[in-house]
LOVEXPA-701861 format. One record per residue (C-alpha): z, x, y; residue in three letters; residue number from 0. Coordinates in steps of 0.05 Angstrom, whole numbers, plus 5000, padded with zeros to 4 digits. Layout:
! LOVEXPA-701861
      w      u      v   resn   resi
      Z      X      Y    ALA    NUM
...
This chain:
! LOVEXPA-701861
      w      u      v   resn   resi
   6367   4431   5980    MET      0
   6319   4461   5986    GLU      1
   6289   4445   5906    ASN      2
   6301   4370   5933    CYS      3
   6250   4388   6000    ARG      4
   6202   4416   5980    GLU      5
   6185   4361   5924    ARG      6
   6194   4303   5980    LEU      7
   6138   4350   6022    ILE      8
   6109   4351   5958    ALA      9
   6109   4267   5961    GLY     10
   6167   4251   5908    LEU     11
   6225   4266   5899    ARG     12
   6245   4259   5817    THR     13
   6303   4225   5800    TYR     14
   6364   4246   5761    GLU     15
   6346   4239   5687    ALA     16
   6402   4188   5647    ILE     17
   6427   4197   5574    GLU     18
   6384   4151   5525    ASP     19
   6343   4116   5569    GLU     20
   6281   4164   5569    PRO     21
   6235   4157   5625    HIS     22
   6156   4153   5633    PRO     23
   6130   4231   5661    CYS     24
   6075   4237   5691    PRO     25
   6045   4283   5636    ASP     26
   6044   4222   5590    GLN     27
   5982   4175   5586    GLU     28
   5992   4103   5597    ILE     29
   5942   4063   5562    ASN     30
   5902   4119   5554    GLY     31
   5900   4150   5629    ARG     32
   5951   4195   5658    LEU     33
   5987   4160   5727    PRO     34
   5984   4184   5784    CYS     35
   6034   4237   5806    LYS     36
   6052   4212   5870    ILE     37
   6063   4139   5857    CYS     38
   6071   4138   5781    TRP     39
   6019   4074   5788    ASP     40
   6087   4044   5797    LEU     41
   6109   4037   5733    ARG     42
   6185   4048   5736    LEU     43
   6244   4028   5689    LEU     44
   6300   3989   5724    PRO     45
   6350   4058   5718    THR     46
   6295   4102   5743    ALA     47
   6326   4097   5807    GLY     48
   6308   4106   5894    TRP     49
   6226   4141   5885    LEU     50
   6199   4161   5953    PHE     51
   6137   4201   5987    ALA     52
   6114   4214   6059    LEU     53
   6056   4170   6079    PRO     54
   6002   4230   6088    GLU     55
   6015   4245   6008    SER     56
   5998   4161   6007    LEU     57
   5928   4160   6041    ARG     58
   5917   4230   6007    ASP     59
   5930   4190   5932    SER     60
   5898   4127   5960    ALA     61
   5832   4173   5984    LYS     62
   5835   4194   5919    SER     63
   5831   4134   5873    GLY     64
   5896   4103   5861    CYS     65
   5891   4031   5870    LEU     66
   5981   4027   5878    SER     67
   5981   4086   5929    CYS     68
   5926   4054   5966    SER     69
   5980   3984   5949    LEU     70
   6041   4011   5985    LEU     71
   6001   4033   6037    LEU     72
   5974   3955   6053    ASP     73
   6035   3929   6050    VAL     74
   6069   3984   6095    VAL     75
   6009   3957   6146    SER     76
   6017   3898   6118    CYS     77
   6086   3878   6143    CYS     78
   6106   3930   6191    CYS     79
   6035   3952   6232    PRO     80
   6040   4015   6270    PRO     81
   6050   4032   6333    PRO     82
   6116   3986   6327    SER     83
   6150   4031   6284    THR     84
   6133   4102   6263    GLU     85
   6144   4108   6191    TRP     86
   6176   4168   6162    ARG     87
   6181   4159   6096    LYS     88
   6167   4111   6045    VAL     89
   6206   4091   5975    SER     90
   6200   4041   5922    TRP     91
   6253   4025   5860    HIS     92
   6265   3970   5803    GLN     93
   6305   3912   5814    ARG     94
   6339   3854   5774    ASP     95
   6282   3822   5806    THR     96
   6223   3863   5827    GLY     97
   6193   3918   5852    LEU     98
   6234   3937   5923    CYS     99
   6191   3974   5979    VAL    100
   6238   4009   6023    GLY    101
   6211   4037   6089    LEU    102
   6238   4091   6145    TYR    103
   6240   4122   6214    THR    104
   6270   4188   6183    LYS    105
   6269   4237   6133    LEU    106
   6333   4258   6123    TYR    107
   6383   4235   6175    GLN    108
   6409   4154   6168    ALA    109
   6350   4120   6191    ALA    110
   6323   4048   6207    GLN    111
   6309   4023   6134    PHE    112
   6268   3950   6123    VAL    113
   6268   3927   6060    GLY    114
   6199   3889   6025    LEU    115
   6207   3854   5959    GLU    116
   6133   3841   5936    LEU    117
   6115   3779   5882    PHE    118
   6053   3761   5835    THR    119
   6036   3694   5835    PHE    120
   6030   3660   5755    GLU    121
   5958   3640   5768    GLU    122
   5942   3701   5775    SER    123
   5879   3731   5729    SER    124
   5912   3798   5715    GLU    125
   5990   3818   5722    SER    126
   5976   3890   5766    PRO    127
   6042   3916   5755    LEU    128
   6087   3902   5700    PRO    129
   6151   3905   5738    LEU    130
   6127   3864   5787    ILE    131
   6150   3783   5770    PRO    132
   6094   3727   5768    ARG    133
   6137   3673   5814    ILE    134
   6106   3602   5824    ALA    135
   6056   3604   5885    ASN    136
   6082   3583   5927    ARG    137
   6027   3589   6004    PRO    138
   6085   3574   6047    GLN    139
   6166   3560   6051    PHE    140
   6156   3480   6049    SER    141
   6201   3427   6046    ILE    142
   6156   3393   5982    ASP    143
   6164   3465   5952    LEU    144
   6230   3477   5952    VAL    145
   6251   3393   5943    LEU    146
   6260   3397   5873    PRO    147
   6298   3460   5866    THR    148
   6346   3430   5923    VAL    149
   6356   3360   5868    LEU    150
   6373   3410   5820    ASP    151
   6426   3448   5863    TRP    152
   6463   3370   5885    ILE    153
   6445   3339   5805    PHE    154
   6492   3392   5776    SER    155
   6543   3385   5828    CYS    156
   6537   3308   5819    ASP    157
   6546   3307   5748    ALA    158
   6600   3381   5738    GLY    159
   6638   3399   5807    HIS    160
   6683   3353   5838    SER    161
   6660   3380   5921    CYS    162
   6657   3298   5926    ARG    163
   6716   3268   5903    LEU    164
   6683   3201   5944    THR    165
   6600   3171   5951    GLU    166
   6602   3144   6028    THR    167
   6652   3158   6082    HIS    168
   6660   3130   6145    PRO    169
   6591   3159   6191    LEU    170
   6613   3201   6249    PRO    171
   6620   3159   6324    LYS    172
   6544   3167   6324    ARG    173
   6485   3198   6290    VAL    174
   6414   3197   6289    ILE    175
   6385   3145   6246    ASP    176
   6316   3187   6221    VAL    177
   6290   3113   6193    GLY    178
   6265   3103   6127    ASP    179
   6183   3103   6149    ASN    180
   6156   3169   6157    THR    181
   6098   3144   6195    LEU    182
   6142   3126   6254    LEU    183
   6162   3199   6262    PRO    184
   6215   3184   6323    ASP    185
   6290   3175   6318    VAL    186
   6345   3154   6361    LYS    187
   6412   3159   6369    LEU    188
   6456   3105   6339    ALA    189
   6535   3078   6347    GLU    190
   6568   3080   6287    SER    191
   6614   3016   6280    ASN    192
   6675   3061   6221    GLY    193
   6617   3029   6170    GLU    194
   6603   3076   6109    GLU    195
   6538   3108   6094    SER    196
   6517   3175   6087    LEU    197
   6498   3227   6130    TYR    198
   6482   3315   6136    ILE    199
   6500   3354   6173    CYS    200
   6456   3406   6214    LEU    201
   6483   3479   6220    SER    202
   6445   3516   6274    HIS    203
   6436   3569   6333    CYS    204
   6434   3547   6391    TRP    205
   6403   3595   6434    GLY    206
   6395   3631   6505    PRO    207
   6374   3558   6529    SER    208
   6420   3498   6524    GLN    209
   6357   3461   6496    GLY    210
   6357   3389   6469    LEU    211
   6424   3353   6477    THR    212
   6454   3289   6496    THR    213
   6487   3271   6568    THR    214
   6518   3212   6622    SER    215
   6446   3217   6636    ALA    216
   6412   3206   6567    THR    217
   6459   3179   6531    LEU    218
   6415   3106   6536    VAL    219
   6350   3131   6526    ASP    220
   6374   3179   6469    ARG    221
   6400   3104   6435    LYS    222
   6330   3067   6454    THR    223
   6286   3116   6433    ARG    224
   6286   3203   6416    ILE    225
   6214   3222   6417    PRO    226
   6188   3263   6372    TRP    227
   6151   3311   6416    THR    228
   6207   3328   6445    SER    229
   6249   3356   6382    LEU    230
   6259   3432   6371    PRO    231
   6223   3465   6304    THR    232
   6303   3469   6265    VAL    233
   6308   3389   6293    PHE    234
   6235   3370   6258    ARG    235
   6258   3399   6205    GLU    236
   6317   3370   6183    ALA    237
   6291   3301   6205    VAL    238
   6240   3308   6152    ASN    239
   6288   3342   6097    PHE    240
   6334   3283   6105    THR    241
   6287   3232   6097    ARG    242
   6261   3280   6035    HIS    243
   6340   3267   6002    LEU    244
   6326   3186   6027    GLY    245
   6379   3197   6073    ILE    246
   6389   3153   6136    ARG    247
   6434   3197   6183    TYR    248
   6438   3261   6206    LEU    249
   6491   3294   6252    TRP    250
   6471   3351   6306    ILE    251
   6525   3378   6354    ASP    252
   6481   3379   6402    SER    253
   6454   3303   6414    LEU    254
   6518   3264   6371    CYS    255
   6567   3291   6417    ILE    256
   6551   3285   6502    ILE    257
   6556   3349   6538    GLN    258
   6571   3343   6603    ASP    259
   6641   3287   6575    ASP    260
   6709   3337   6575    THR    261
   6725   3285   6540    LYS    262
   6684   3256   6483    ASP    263
   6674   3337   6477    TRP    264
   6750   3355   6458    GLN    265
   6745   3279   6414    ASP    266
   6692   3290   6371    GLN    267
   6710   3376   6368    SER    268
   6786   3356   6348    ALA    269
   6750   3311   6292    ALA    270
   6691   3360   6269    MET    271
   6740   3385   6215    ALA    272
   6731   3305   6185    THR    273
   6659   3307   6209    THR    274
   6636   3362   6160    TYR    275
   6682   3359   6109    ARG    276
   6657   3294   6092    ASN    277
   6576   3297   6087    SER    278
   6529   3286   6043    TYR    279
   6501   3369   6049    ILE    280
   6503   3416   6108    THR    281
   6439   3443   6127    ILE    282
   6435   3505   6160    ALA    283
   6381   3547   6192    ALA    284
   6414   3607   6170    SER    285
   6353   3652   6183    ILE    286
   6342   3625   6251    CYS    287
   6357   3654   6330    TRP    288
   6345   3587   6368    HIS    289
   6328   3513   6353    SER    290
   6257   3533   6369    HIS    291
   6242   3572   6305    GLU    292
   6228   3540   6243    SER    293
   6259   3543   6183    MET    294
   6207   3550   6140    PHE    295
   6182   3625   6151    PRO    296
   6102   3629   6128    LEU    297
   6083   3685   6075    SER    298
   6056   3744   6076    ASN    299
   5997   3729   6014    LYS    300
   5949   3777   6001    MET    301
   5888   3805   5948    SER    302
   5886   3866   5912    PHE    303
   5846   3898   5855    LEU    304
   5873   3924   5804    GLY    305
   5859   3977   5748    HIS    306
   5801   3941   5718    SER    307
   5773   3915   5787    GLY    308
   5796   3846   5773    ASP    309
   5826   3811   5847    PRO    310
   5903   3788   5842    PHE    311
   5937   3761   5894    SER    312
   6016   3793   5916    LEU    313
   6058   3767   5960    GLN    314
   6104   3792   6004    ILE    315
   6165   3779   6045    ARG    316
   6221   3823   6082    ARG    317
   6285   3838   6034    ARG    318
   6328   3767   6033    VAL    319
   6397   3778   6060    ASP    320
   6448   3753   6022    HIS    321
   6499   3784   6071    PHE    322
   6534   3764   6144    ALA    323
   6456   3791   6179    GLN    324
   6432   3720   6171    LEU    325
   6444   3707   6255    PRO    326
   6483   3631   6233    LEU    327
   6523   3678   6200    MET    328
   6549   3708   6266    LYS    329
   6558   3644   6306    ARG    330
   6640   3635   6316    GLY    331
   6625   3560   6312    TRP    332
   6596   3564   6246    PHE    333
   6652   3595   6206    PHE    334
   6686   3535   6203    GLN    335
   6628   3491   6190    GLU    336
   6602   3538   6136    ARG    337
   6681   3532   6110    LEU    338
   6694   3449   6116    LEU    339
   6633   3431   6086    SER    340
   6634   3408   6012    PRO    341
   6553   3434   6000    ARG    342
   6517   3482   6051    VAL    343
   6442   3499   6032    LEU    344
   6419   3560   6082    HIS    345
   6346   3561   6095    PHE    346
   6358   3650   6095    GLY    347
   6278   3666   6104    GLY    348
   6233   3652   6037    GLY    349
   6292   3626   5998    GLU    350
   6342   3588   5995    LEU    351
   6423   3597   5985    ILE    352
   6476   3538   5964    TRP    353
   6537   3550   5973    GLU    354
   6590   3496   5949    CYS    355
   6662   3495   5928    MET    356
   6651   3512   5851    GLU    357
   6571   3549   5860    ARG    358
   6551   3603   5894    THR    359
   6471   3624   5880    THR    360
   6387   3630   5908    CYS    361
   6335   3625   5890    GLU    362
   6310   3700   5862    CYS    363
   6384   3704   5820    LYS    364
   6395   3766   5860    SER    365
   6462   3740   5905    ILE    366
   6538   3763   5873    ASP    367
   6580   3711   5884    PRO    368
   6639   3748   5878    LYS    369
   6632   3783   5937    THR    370
   6684   3779   5991    PHE    371
   6628   3746   6042    PHE    372
   6610   3690   5992    TRP    373
   6684   3686   5977    GLN    374
   6700   3645   6037    GLY    375
   6710   3575   6015    LYS    376
   6741   3596   5961    ALA    377
   6801   3615   6001    ARG    378
   6798   3550   6036    LEU    379
   6781   3502   5976    HIS    380
   6802   3531   5915    GLY    381
   6827   3497   5864    LYS    382
   6900   3533   5877    ASP    383
   6905   3542   5939    ILE    384
   6953   3472   5932    SER    385
   7007   3521   5900    HIS    386
   7006   3575   5943    LEU    387
   7074   3593   5973    VAL    388
   7081   3599   6040    ALA    389
   7062   3683   6030    ASP    390
   6994   3667   5994    GLY    391
   6975   3619   6054    LEU    392
   6999   3660   6117    LYS    393
   6943   3719   6066    GLU    394
   6898   3660   6067    VAL    395
   6897   3648   6137    TRP    396
   6903   3728   6151    HIS    397
   6842   3738   6126    SER    398
   6799   3673   6153    LEU    399
   6828   3704   6223    VAL    400
   6805   3777   6208    GLU    401
   6730   3743   6192    ASP    402
   6724   3695   6249    TYR    403
   6755   3750   6297    SER    404
   6684   3790   6286    GLN    405
   6629   3729   6299    LEU    406
   6609   3705   6374    LYS    407
   6621   3651   6415    LEU    408
   6569   3632   6468    THR    409
   6631   3613   6514    TYR    410
   6695   3643   6507    GLU    411
   6745   3591   6519    SER    412
   6709   3560   6450    ASP    413
   6755   3610   6412    ILE    414
   6818   3556   6383    PHE    415
   6764   3503   6379    PRO    416
   6725   3529   6336    ALA    417
   6772   3540   6293    LEU    418
   6815   3471   6299    SER    419
   6778   3444   6237    GLY    420
   6807   3509   6195    ALA    421
   6864   3497   6223    ALA    422
   6867   3428   6207    LYS    423
   6848   3433   6143    TRP    424
   6909   3491   6126    MET    425
   6962   3447   6157    GLU    426
   6956   3404   6101    ARG    427
   6980   3454   6058    TYR    428
   7028   3475   6103    ARG    429
   7091   3437   6137    ASN    430
   7100   3472   6201    THR    431
   7071   3465   6277    ALA    432
   7009   3507   6294    TYR    433
   7013   3543   6354    LEU    434
   6954   3580   6394    ALA    435
   6931   3612   6325    GLY    436
   6995   3637   6294    LEU    437
   7038   3589   6244    TRP    438
   7110   3564   6259    ARG    439
   7149   3587   6194    ASP    440
   7104   3661   6188    SER    441
   7104   3669   6257    ILE    442
   7133   3728   6264    VAL    443
   7084   3762   6210    GLU    444
   7026   3732   6244    ASP    445
   7051   3773   6314    LEU    446
   7024   3834   6268    LEU    447
   6956   3848   6287    TRP    448
   6907   3902   6311    ARG    449
   6848   3899   6354    SER    450
   6792   3942   6319    ASP    451
   6753   3951   6386    HIS    452
   6789   4004   6427    LEU    453
   6755   4015   6482    LEU    454
   6738   3942   6494    ARG    455
   6757   3915   6565    GLY    456
   6806   3857   6588    MET    457
   6766   3784   6576    LEU    458
   6750   3759   6650    PRO    459
   6784   3698   6648    ASP    460
   6858   3677   6603    TRP    461
   6848   3624   6531    ARG    462
   6903   3653   6503    ALA    463
   6974   3691   6507    PRO    464
   6975   3756   6502    SER    465
   7015   3759   6427    TRP    466
   6955   3721   6397    SER    467
   6907   3746   6371    TRP    468
   6856   3695   6404    ALA    469
   6879   3746   6480    SER    470
   6823   3802   6463    VAL    471
   6760   3807   6455    GLY    472
   6727   3830   6385    GLY    473
   6750   3836   6324    GLY    474
   6836   3838   6302    ILE    475
   6855   3871   6233    ARG    476
   6934   3842   6211    TYR    477
   6980   3893   6169    PHE    478
   6983   3876   6092    LYS    479
   7051   3895   6077    GLU    480
   7120   3881   6054    ALA    481
   7173   3865   6113    VAL    482
   7246   3886   6087    ARG    483
   7277   3884   6148    TYR    484
   7269   3832   6216    THR    485
   7282   3863   6286    TYR    486
   7269   3799   6321    ILE    487
   7296   3725   6318    GLU    488
   7242   3677   6354    VAL    489
   7289   3626   6382    THR    490
   7233   3577   6417    GLU    491
   7159   3580   6417    VAL    492
   7122   3534   6464    GLU    493
   7044   3522   6464    SER    494
   7009   3462   6512    ILE    495
   6937   3444   6492    ALA    496
   6885   3432   6539    THR    497
   6867   3362   6516    GLY    498
   6889   3319   6469    PRO    499
   6880   3355   6398    ASP    500
   6944   3414   6388    PRO    501
   6901   3463   6349    THR    502
   6845   3458   6412    GLY    503
   6840   3499   6474    GLU    504
   6902   3527   6513    VAL    505
   6935   3509   6560    SER    506
   6996   3559   6566    SER    507
   7033   3597   6512    ALA    508
   7100   3630   6506    ARG    509
   7162   3653   6453    ILE    510
   7220   3657   6473    HIS    511
   7265   3707   6435    LEU    512
   7302   3759   6414    VAL    513
   7297   3834   6403    GLY    514
   7315   3905   6420    TYR    515
   7283   3944   6482    LEU    516
   7269   4008   6485    GLN    517
   7252   4027   6543    PRO    518
   7188   4089   6537    VAL    519
   7144   4117   6582    LYS    520
   7059   4108   6568    LEU    521
   7033   4180   6566    VAL    522
   6965   4215   6575    LEU    523
   6951   4232   6495    ALA    524
   6932   4312   6480    THR    525
   6874   4289   6438    GLN    526
   6837   4226   6416    MET    527
   6864   4186   6357    ASP    528
   6855   4125   6316    LEU    529
   6887   4095   6372    SER    530
   6877   4130   6445    CYS    531
   6945   4120   6477    PHE    532
   7003   4141   6477    LYS    533
   7079   4138   6494    ILE    534
   7143   4180   6499    GLU    535
   7216   4162   6494    ASP    536
   7276   4180   6523    HIS    537
   7289   4247   6475    SER    538
   7214   4253   6497    ARG    539
   7185   4244   6428    LYS    540
   7124   4219   6429    THR    541
   7087   4157   6391    PHE    542
   6992   4145   6384    ALA    543
   6993   4067   6385    PHE    544
   6941   4023   6389    TYR    545
   6920   3985   6447    GLY    546
   6894   3920   6453    ASP    547
   6850   3920   6500    PHE    548
   6822   3986   6550    ASN    549
   6875   3981   6606    PHE    550
   6862   4048   6635    LEU    551
   6808   4032   6657    ASP    552
   6811   4007   6737    ASP    553
   6818   3932   6751    GLY    554
   6863   3869   6755    GLU    555
   6897   3901   6682    GLN    556
   6902   3983   6698    HIS    557
   6967   4012   6680    ILE    558
   6970   4084   6705    SER    559
   7007   4144   6669    TYR    560
   7065   4140   6684    GLY    561
   7095   4071   6673    THR    562
   7145   4047   6640    CYS    563
   7126   3994   6594    LEU    564
   7172   3973   6516    TYR    565
   7174   3981   6457    ARG    566
   7204   3919   6413    LEU    567
   7214   3949   6339    PRO    568
   7180   3877   6287    VAL    569
   7185   3895   6223    VAL    570
   7202   3943   6178    PHE    571
   7151   3944   6120    SER    572
   7137   3980   6053    MET    573
   7062   3992   6035    TYR    574
   7066   4005   5961    ALA    575
   6994   4039   5917    TYR    576
   6985   4083   5853    LEU    577
   6977   4149   5857    GLN    578
   6929   4182   5813    GLU    579
   6954   4254   5791    PRO    580
   6907   4316   5812    ASP    581
   6901   4391   5798    SER    582
   6956   4395   5838    THR    583
   7014   4350   5831    THR    584
   7055   4345   5774    VAL    585
   7109   4306   5774    ILE    586
   7163   4302   5706    ARG    587
   7090   4312   5663    ASN    588
   7068   4248   5666    PHE    589
   6992   4251   5665    SER    590
   6983   4172   5691    THR    591
   6975   4149   5762    PRO    592
   7059   4128   5794    TRP    593
   7080   4082   5843    THR    594
   7084   4107   5916    VAL    595
   7111   4075   5973    ALA    596
   7103   4083   6040    GLU    597
   7154   4053   6093    HIS    598
   7142   4043   6170    ASN    599
   7161   4013   6232    MET    600
   7122   3959   6267    TRP    601
   7126   3948   6341    SER    602
   7106   3917   6388    LEU    603
   7085   3946   6460    ILE    604
   7100   3906   6513    LEU    605
   7092   3916   6600    LEU    606
   7145   3876   6640    CYS    607
   7119   3825   6688    ILE    608
   7173   3790   6717    SER    609
   7245   3833   6710    ARG    610
   7285   3771   6741    GLU    611
   7256   3726   6686    ARG    612
   7254   3770   6638    ASN    613
   7183   3756   6623    ILE    614
   7139   3809   6587    TYR    615
   7070   3813   6560    LYS    616
   7036   3841   6502    ARG    617
   7001   3908   6514    VAL    618
   6990   3939   6442    GLY    619
   7023   3949   6371    ILE    620
   7053   4013   6349    LEU    621
   7061   4036   6267    SER    622
   7116   4095   6253    GLU    623
   7122   4125   6182    ARG    624
   7203   4112   6180    VAL    625
   7239   4155   6116    GLU    626
   7276   4104   6076    TYR    627
   7344   4122   6045    LYS    628
   7365   4055   6029    TRP    629
   7395   4028   6101    VAL    630
   7364   4000   6147    ASP    631
   7349   4056   6209    PRO    632
   7356   4001   6256    LEU    633
   7418   3974   6241    GLN    634
   7464   4005   6293    ASP    635
   7414   3993   6349    ALA    636
   7410   3924   6322    TRP    637
   7493   3903   6324    ILE    638
   7500   3943   6392    LYS    639
   7435   3912   6433    SER    640
   7399   3852   6429    LYS    641
   7354   3821   6492    ASP    642
   7331   3757   6511    ARG    643
   7278   3748   6537    PHE    644
   7202   3717   6542    THR    645
   7137   3739   6516    LEU    646
   7069   3710   6548    VAL    647
């Protein structure tokens, strides 16, 4: 540790040598001169890993005449100027796509990290750094410059994929007519009469302010004319992009749905699956936090002197985020918009990302379509989904709900409407009822979720029954174990929608079931464990359980220590995994992995809210490790005691 620290303080942390991959050494001449001992003239191999230097070491080296150290300092000051952040360490390494520079706010502990990517232009007179790739000179991210790439992706998809099975579809109820004359920039809202035509959808973040919308009072004016100057930046860029693709119509939710008309909003949100599924392409303003930002951010372009003294240009951009940190990716409504659209074009801040049902790629070619995040469309549109049996469809839905529950909604009441399109799509493959986020044919397993946010408070307003994952705020997780025994019988499920859409907002829901209710007592946990809550049964045995919310907080949902709760066993499950042998474990002298099975009893923790009517609500879930001896551990209790009650 001290040796590494000394090297870092000296200005350079060396990397581990890799066999059969000789690396340039600071003591070896390159092109007749010794490289800089701080930056090595930025001449590395892809296998060299990260190199680090202190800013003061770079400054001293730059003053001594090192152009590469000077370049690193200029890059840092250009993209992340002080005093907004005090950068304590600079790092760099070679990726397949070129040189990546990293900035850290601390030396050793976890620190804020900002990644930068560097490119030289094709017409530069010199390639000063071989590891910096040449790209076409794109002084700014504009429609004219990205259009050839987009058309190439579209033509390739049309020719070789089954993403769009028919050429045209009926237009949504309302669309924006962008016209066919760029000299007349104004647009207008058009009411369709079922005619078929190509149209494009826009997905965007609304931001803190509502922005430009259509209301009952503005509907007539919108159908006459929407002035170009009234359109926010993202809307203008989407209109221009639609015109460049030669398409007449554009669908934007805030303009094509009457925002203060409850019936129209319910009708159009119910049709959302069809709207996005039938679009020619969906434009995603993934980089924008609100509609007044631009999908085409300006690039940082700088001029430097090479080692020969000739000038060259360098383009610098923040490291492109190919994952969920893009603002739009955090939005709950965009989850189904992205899944249902056959083709999505993400404007990701400096480059485009293409996502259709059979291909995911980007301009820099570094995106990995096999990562779980970019497999979302494949889960819903994969060629094999229609052949999945009930268990497979259940797992697909559970994975979708887990992802969706992590996202943000401006209005908590949108929890079901923002997923209704995906639910309708799933109904095509599941011949069963959809009930407040759960499915009738897998309702027992669908009940077995737990909250990811252990100390989150109860939602201020009711939006779902306590047994639905939608009743809690924040992410949830489903158990993934094979069920051996089931201890409840669901006799009836009632779910009443607020509007005409059965997959939309819910006004009330309840489950009538038969099960074995075991009285327990809420007790003080002796130590902070994973679940933070404990119960005690009649034998004074205690169990830790996952609370659905922090019901110890003062307020309407407060539950005091000593309160009588009820444990409802739901399933007895098995989880099998491979155990790797180690030096302390020997089983029959086998040195290969063996299968280990763990058995768990999953129970819901309930609170009685009406003894006269036998009505309970869920407050948590318990997983208990149980030794399995080929006999149902609750067989006797299940036979002797059956309680009929209602869960709300």
